[in-house]
C-alpha positions, -999 to +999 in steps of 0.1 A: +000+001+000+028+024+008+046+017-024+014+022-043+009+055-027+044+066-034+039+055-071+006+073-075+013+105-055+050+106-064+063+090-094+032+093-114+024+130-104+045+154-122+031+184-104+031+210-131+023+188-161-012+181-175-022+145-179-035+134-213-067+113-218-045+083-229-022+085-199-052+088-175-069+059-191-039+036-187-032+047-152-068+042-142-068+007-157-036+000-138-050+010-104-083-009-110-063-040-120-041-037-089-072-037-067-086-066-085-053-085-080-056-079-044-090-093-043-074-126-058-047-124-031-074-121-003-093-150-018-062-173-016-052-160+017-084-158+037-111-176+016-140-165-006-161-148+023-134-122+030-126-118-007-163-110-013-163-086+016-133-068+001-146-065-035-180-053-023-164-028-001-140-016-028-169-012-055-188+008-028-159+031-020-149+033-058-185+045-069-185+070-041-150+081-051-163+088-086-192+109-073-164+128-053-144+133-085-174+149-102-178+175-074-140+181-078-144+187-116-172+212-109-151+231-085-122+232-109-143+243-138-158+272-118-124+286-108-110+278-143-081+259-128-055+253-155-045+216-162-008+223-152-019+234-117-048+210-114-023+181-112-006+196-080-039+206-064-053+171-068-021+156-053-028+176-021-065+169-022-061+132-026-033+129-001-057+148+025-085+123+015-063+094+023-053+109+057-088+117+066-102+083+057-074+066+079-083+088+108-121+082+104-116+045+100-094+043+131-120+062+151-148+042+136-132+008+146-126+020+181-161+032+185-177+001+170-154-021+193-165-002+223-202+006+214-215-019+189-249-001+189-234+027+169-236+006+138-275+011+140-267+049+140-244+045+109-272+026+093-299+052+099-275+078+087-268+060+055-306+055+048-312+093+054-282+102+031-292+079+004-328+091+004-315+127+002-291+120-026-319+102-046-345+129-044-326+161-041-311+172-074-276+185-071-268+217-090-250+211-124-226+240-117-207+251-086-215+286-073-191+300-049-214+327-037-238+300-025-212+279-009-209+283+028-173+273+031-162+297+004-183+326+019-167+320+053-132+318+037-137+351+019-146+368+051-114+359+070-088+362+043-083+383+012-088+363-020-077+373-056-089+357-088-054+354-100-034+322-098+001+339-095+017+309-116+004+281-093+013+297-060-011+300-032-003+336-021+004+369-038+013+404-026-009+432-040-001+468-029+019+457+000-009+433+014-011+395+013-038+378-008-046+342-013-051+330-047-081+311-060-060+279-059-059+282-022-097+286-021-100+255-043-077+235-019-099+244+011-131+235-008-115+200-018-106+195+018-142+201+030-155+179+001-132+151+014-146+153+049-182+151+036-174+120+015-155+104+043-186+107+065-206+088+038-180+062+029-168+050+063-203+041+077-209+022+043-179+000+046-187-009+082-220-023+069-202-047+046-172-059+068-157-051+102-123-066+094-099-038+097-075-049+070-104-050+044-117-016+056-084+001+051-073-016+019-108-011+001-108+026+010-071+032-001-074+012-033-106+033-041-087+066-036-056+054-055-058+066-091-083+093-084-060+119-099-059+100-132-096+094-130-102+132-128-086+138-160-102+107-176-138+119-165-133+158-168-155+159-199-181+134-187-197+152-157-231+154-176-227+119-191-236+100-160-267+117-148-282+089-131-250+076-113-260+095-081-293+077-080-275+044-083-251+051-055-280+065-034-299+033-039-268+013-027-265+036+005-303+029+013-297-007+008-266-010+029-281+013+057-312-010+058-290-040+059-273-027+091-306-017+107-323-052+102-294-069+118-311-057+152-338-083+143-312-110+138-318-108+099-285-112+081-281-106+044-253-127+028-224-108+015-228-122-021-263-105-021-246-072-011-222-075-040-250-082-065-270-053-054-240-029-056-229-042-091-266-040-104-273-006-091-241+010-102-240-006-137-277-001-142-275+037-133-245+040-158-263+022-186-295+043-182-273+075-184-255+061-214-288+054-233-302+088-223-272+105-236-274+085-269-311+094-273 
């Protein structure tokens, strides 16, 4: 995992260079193939149950990460971040996402071990989040003036619309100003927190094995940078993806809640539901766009 992180955030991240669609495609394929290879490893090491838990958790986290990427794209588009700067900002944003997930998972594992009933709170939260995501249409464009975090940030620091050659600060008339790249970084950080709140309870519904929780999350985050450049022009192509993810969240939350009545849904059923919901939402989006 450490070597993979170094490769993705180090060797494959030339900070001031744009990533082509071709590069993004092959890098994305590489990271997905690596995640699937780990599935095979878990199968031979720990058996088919743990392997199914891992692949279910990975697909759940991966689909949520795609939704996260779409939000990133909207933010970058609004602030007109140049591709050569986008790579560096994404590096910081993804590194922060990894750190936040590790912290949230560690806290979550400790809470579940001490207070097992917290799983039912996680379940109720996922049902609520999924229902809200399904019925509330998200704006197709990011609007800074309506964003609470950006309005708060603009009140406490001076922000300029210039990027100052990729730097975060610039002096204007002897006063320090923060560039819009700094604002983008802050917005990515808050987005990471929001998605961590969704993804961590979801993975606890699938498995409580620490190794699987950590690895499925990290593998889902690996390659987000390349996926950003791959999906940059496809924000409006997957219009029903959010409904697919929302359905999965409601199912996972319900699965957690009914365990109170000693009703346990097999892991292979969860895997089928996750694959069906995500693939169906993508297919419907594809046919709608084609029409």
